[in-house]
N, C-alpha and C positions, 0 to 999 in steps of 0.2 A: 265572643269567646276568645280568650287569649291562649297562647301556646301552652301555658301551664295547665289549661283546662282540657286539653286533648285527652282522650281516654287512656287509661294506664296501659292498655294492650298495644297502643301505637308506639312504634319504635322509629326514630328518625332514620331516613334512608342514608344520610351521611354518616350516622353513627354506625349503621350496619356495615358500611364499607370503609369507614375511617377515611373518608374523602373530604375535600374542601366544601364548606357549606355554600359556596357560590356556584357549585356544579349544578347544571340544569337537570331536571327530572322529566322523563316521559312516562305518562300513565297509560297503561292498557285499559281502555274504558269501554265496557260492554253495555253499561246502562243498568245492570242488575244492582241489587241491594249492596253487595260487597264493594263493587267499584264505585258506586255512587257515594257510599260512606267514605271511601278512601279519597275520592276527589274533594269532598268537603274538607277532610282533614288536611290533605296536602295543600289545598288553597289557603288555608289558615297558616300552615307551616311555612309555605314558600313566601307569603307576604311578610311574616314575622322575621324570617332570616334573610330575605332578599334574594332568593334564587328563582330562576325562571322555571315555570311549569308548563308542559305541553300535554296534550292528550292524543291518543290514536284509537280509532274504532274500525273494526272490520265487519263488513256485511258479507257473510259467507255464502249468500245465495242459496240457503237451505230452507228457510221458513217463509219465503214469499213476502206477502204484505206485512207479516209480523216483523220480519227482519228490516223492512223499509221503515216501519214504525220505530223500531229501536234506533236505527240510524238517525232519524229525525230528532228523536228524544235526546240522543247524545250530542248532536250539533247544537240544539237549543240550550241544553244544560251547560255545556262548555262555554257558550256565548254568555250565559248568565253570570258565570264566574270570571269572565274575562280571560279565559284560557284558550289559546289557539289549538284547534283540533284538526287532525288529518284523518281522512276516511279512505278506505280501500274497499272496492266492491270486487268480489271474486266468485267464480263459479266452482265452489269446492267439490260438489258431486262430480262434475266433469273432470276436475283435476284428479280426484281420487280414482275414478274409473281409468283414466289414462295412465296413472302411475302404479296402479295396483294396490295402493294404500287404503286403509280403512278411512271412513269419513272423518273420524276423530283425529287420526294421524295426519291426514292431508290438511285439515283445518289448522292444526297446530303448526305445521310447516309454513303455511301461508301467513299465519299470525306473526310468528317470530321472524320470518323473512322480512315482513313489512316493518316490524319494529327495528330490526337491525339496520335496515336501509335508511330509516329516518334518523336513527342515532348517528349513523356515519355522516349523513348529509348535513345534519344540524349540529354536529359535535356535542351530542348529548351522551354523557357517560353512564347515566343511571336510568334503568327501566323499572318502574314500580308496577307490580301486579297485586291484585286483591285476594290472593290466596289466604285462607284463614285456618283456624284450628280444626274445623270439621274437614276441610280439604286435606289437611295433614293426616288425620285419622283415616280417611278414605284411602289415601295413598299407602299408608302402613298396612291396612287390611288387604289391599290389592296386592302389594308386594309379598305379604305373608302367604297369601294363597298360591303364589308362584314359587314358594320355597326360597325366599330371599335370605341373605345373611344380615349381619349387623348393620351395614350401611343402608340396606333397604328398610330396616326397622327405624332408622333415623328420620324417615319421611322426607318432607320437603325442606330443603335448606333455606335459611333466612336470606341468604345471598349466594350467588354463584356467578362466575365469569361467563360471558358470551362474547361473540365476535363484536369488538368495538366497545365493550363496556361491561356492565354488571347488572344482573337482575336483583332487585331487592323486594322483600315481602314485608312491608311495614306493619300489617295487621295479622300476621301469621299466628300470633298468640291469642287473638280474639276469637271467640266462638261465634257461630252464625247467629245464635240467640242474642249475644251481646251486640252484634252488628245491626240486627233488626231493631233492637231497643234504641241504638244510637240514631238510626234513621227516623224512628218514631219521635224521639226526643227533640230532634232538630228539624222535624217536618220535611224530611228529604224524600222527594218522589223517586221512584225507580220503576223499571220494567221487569217483567218476568218472562223468561225463555220457556216456552211450552215444551221444548225437548228435554228439559230438566226432569220431567216426570216420566219420560220414556225409559222403561227398565230394560229395553233391549240393549242399552248402553251399560257396560259393566259398572262404571262409577255411579251411574244413576241407581242401579240396583243396590249397590252398597249403601248409597245415601238414603234411599227410600225404604229399604227393608232391614239391613243389618244394623246400622247405627241406631235407629229407633229402638231395636231390641236391646242393644248395649245400654242405652240410656234408661231403659226400663229396669235394668239390673242395677245400674249405678248412675245416678243423675249427673255425676261429675266425670263421666267417662271421657268426654272430649278434652276437658282441662287436664285430667290425669294423663292422657296420652301425650299432651304437650309437655308435661313435666317429665314423663318417661323419655321423650325424645331428647330433651336436654341432657339427661344422664347418659343415654346411649351415645349421643354425639361426642360427649367428653371421652367415653371409652374408645370410640372409633378413632378419634383424633390422636389419642395416645398410641394406639396400635399402628396407625399410619406413620407416626413419628419413628417408631421402632423399626418399621419396615424401611423407611428412608435411611436410617442408620445402617441397617443390614445391607442395603444396596450400595451405599457409599463404601462399605468395607469390602464387600465380596463381589459386586457386579461391575464389570468393565466392558463397554462396547458390546452389550448384548450377551456376554459370556460370564459365567460364574463358576465358582468351585462346586463341583457336584457334592462333595462331602459336606460343605456348608449348608447347601439346600436340603440334603438328607436329614441333617440335624435340626433344621429350623422348625420351630413350633408352627402348627397349622395356621394360626392367624397371621403370623409374620410371613410364612411361605406364600400364602395366597395373595397378600397385599404386595409383596415384593415382585412376584411373578406378574400380577396384574399391571403394576406400574411399569415394569420393564417392557411388557408387551405393548402397553399403551404408547410408549415412546416410539416403537418401531412401526406401529400400526396407525399413527396419526390420530390417537385418541379413542380408537375403537376398544371396547371393553370385552372381557371374557365372561362367559357364563360359568356356573358352578360345574357343569359337566366337562367343560374344557379344563378347568383347574384340577378336577379329579383325574383326568387323563394325563395331565402333565405330572401330577404327583406320583401316579403309578409308574410313569416313565422314569422319573428321578429315583424312586425307591428301587426299581429293578436295576437301573444303572447300566444297562447293556450298551456297549459301544455300537455306534452306527444305527441305533434304533431311533424312531421319530414318531410324532403325532401331528396330524393336520389341524390347523387352527383357522379361524375366519380371516378374511382379507388376504388370502393367498400367502399365509405365513406358516412355517413349521417350527416346532420345538424339537431339537435333535440332541442326542447325547454325542457330542463331538468336542472333546477337550472341555468337559463341563457341559453345561446346558447352553445351547445357542439358539437364539431366535433368528430366523432368516426368512427373507421374502423368497418365495418360490420363483418369482419372476427373475431373480438374480442368477438362477441357474440357467445358463445359456444353452439352448438346444443347437447342437452342432450338426450340420449336414455331413454325412459320411464322406471321407476322403482318403486317398492313398496315393502319395506322390513320391517320386525319387528326389533325393537331395544330393548335392555335390559340394566341392570346395567353393568357398565364396559365400555370397549372400543368398539365402533361400527364404523367400517370403511366402507364408502360408495364409492365403486370403480367408479361408474358412474360419480361422480362429484369430485373425488379425495378430499374428505373431511372426517372429523372424528367427531363423537359425543361421548363424554365421560360422562356417567351418574354416579354420586357418587363421592366420594373423589378421588383425583388424586394427585400424587407427581409432576405432570407437572405444571410448572408455566405458568399462562395465559399470552399470548403475548399481549403487548399493541398495536401491529399493528392492523389495521382495519380488517384484515382477520380472527380474532379470537374474541370470545366473551364469557363471563361467565354469565349465567342466574341461577336464583334459582326457582325451580318448586315445588309447593305443590302437592306431589304425591297422597295425599288423594283425590284430586279433579280429578284425571285422571280416565276415564271410560274405562275399558277393558285394552287392551295392547296398548303400544305406537308403532307407525309405522312411517316410513318416505317415501316420494314419491317426484317425480318431481313436479314442479309448473305447474298449468294448467289454461287455460283460465277461467275467472269467479271466481277464488278462492277468498273467503272472510273470515274474522275472526271477532269475536265479541270483540270489544274494546270500552270501555266507553259506554256500553249499546247499541252499534250500530254495524250492520254488515258492515264492511268496506272492500273495494277492496284492495287486496294485491298489485296489480300493482300501485294504487294511493299511498298507504302507502309507498312503496319502493321509489317512487319519492319524496314524502314529507320528508322522512328520508334521502334522498340524498345517497341512496345506488348506487355505481357505476354501470352503465348500463352493463358493461362486466361481472359483478359478479352475476347479478340477477338470471340468468337461472341456476346457479350452487348452489344456496342456497336451501337446502331441506325444504320441508314442513313437519313439525312434527304433527301428528294427532292421535286421539283416536276414540272411538266409537261415540262420540258426535260431532266430527268435528275437525277442525284445532286447535291445541294446541299452537303452536309457530312457528315462522319463524325467525331465527337468524337475527339480525340487523334491523328487521322490526316490529314485534309485538308479544305479548304473550296474550292469551285469558283471558278475565275477569275471576277472581276467581282463576286462576292457578298461576299467577305470585306472587311471594313472596320474602322474603329476608332470609338471613342465620340465623336470630334469631328465625324463625319459626321452631318448633321442627319437623314438617313434611317436612321441606325443604330439597331437595337434589340438589346439584350443577349440572348444565348441561353445559359442556364446548364444544364449537364448534370451529373447526379449518378447515380453507379452504386452501389447499396447492396449 
């Protein structure tokens, strides 16, 4: 069989990723009909174009002698094709029990961990898996049952990036019926996993009960789902491009114009928020319930309001919408100490207050500031303490909330708890970056003025 006679449903791994045809391929080989058919196709393909082909098999330790049989079959089959194979034996039930994951989730983590390890070790950029059109429909139905959006209805992608390379699905457009016909036509032996008939597993239930019902309604249901997938993926790609354009225009450093978000259409809003969140959360995604909470927050638009998100992150209305990691808000131990002329280091917040002339040049960076205080207006001694709930300062004849002033002055959230409150016998005198009490603030021309330099390290 020549390359031109490979089935129409087969798509070149290098074409899927637009990579060099000399790049090696690693096949995830279970020994089932799908992966046995794909091994046969890839062995033809790799010989024709001259790329290296490897195989990897995992014995999950779930099916006892049957799993050992599959392992032996895969080793012998790979040897027949002249393909180097790597085998991993793992006790997945024990791993699942220890981690708290389901058997399916634990098995998947073991598989892909092994694949990525091999790809890195052998410099293999492409991992081929034997997912097919039936698998795609199963995924769509599973996602649909969970209330997915457009991306979930796109099913399994033909390729996607992973650590160290890219996963490709060369036979994703082929139905399971076509694959079995290919195996029969080419006299390809394969093994059958007995757990595939266990309907306690969600996907098996979809495979055994739901898809046959769909096929009884329309015999082309699997192929039609593949065609629908292509149309939906094109729509999704366009919306992601529009969201990227929105982010480029309106989103900077985790912050955006609240008005722009309030006017954004729902498909653009959701994608822009998901992408911005993904960047700060190292790739973790948001569920629809989180997106709805953020949308309500934005529409309401109340300053200082926030919602909790996964991975210790908050979305807060602070000068637009700001994603921030909760861990960045430093918890400060309560303190209350007297300060005097000269250098005063506050260990609890790793900051310094210098009263009087200093040879140090004030840093133009936002974490330092120079104030002038009329010390004739200070009552008693100066002290500094941590910020407390309900703190207020007299500014422009009014008692104003320090929390609100910090928001209005756009002091970064992660710095607010570290900025000390300077006070005397009459109350709060000054809070660097936030406010200075009426009558105390002055300039260097005042004969009673002393400079106060504040550094936050």
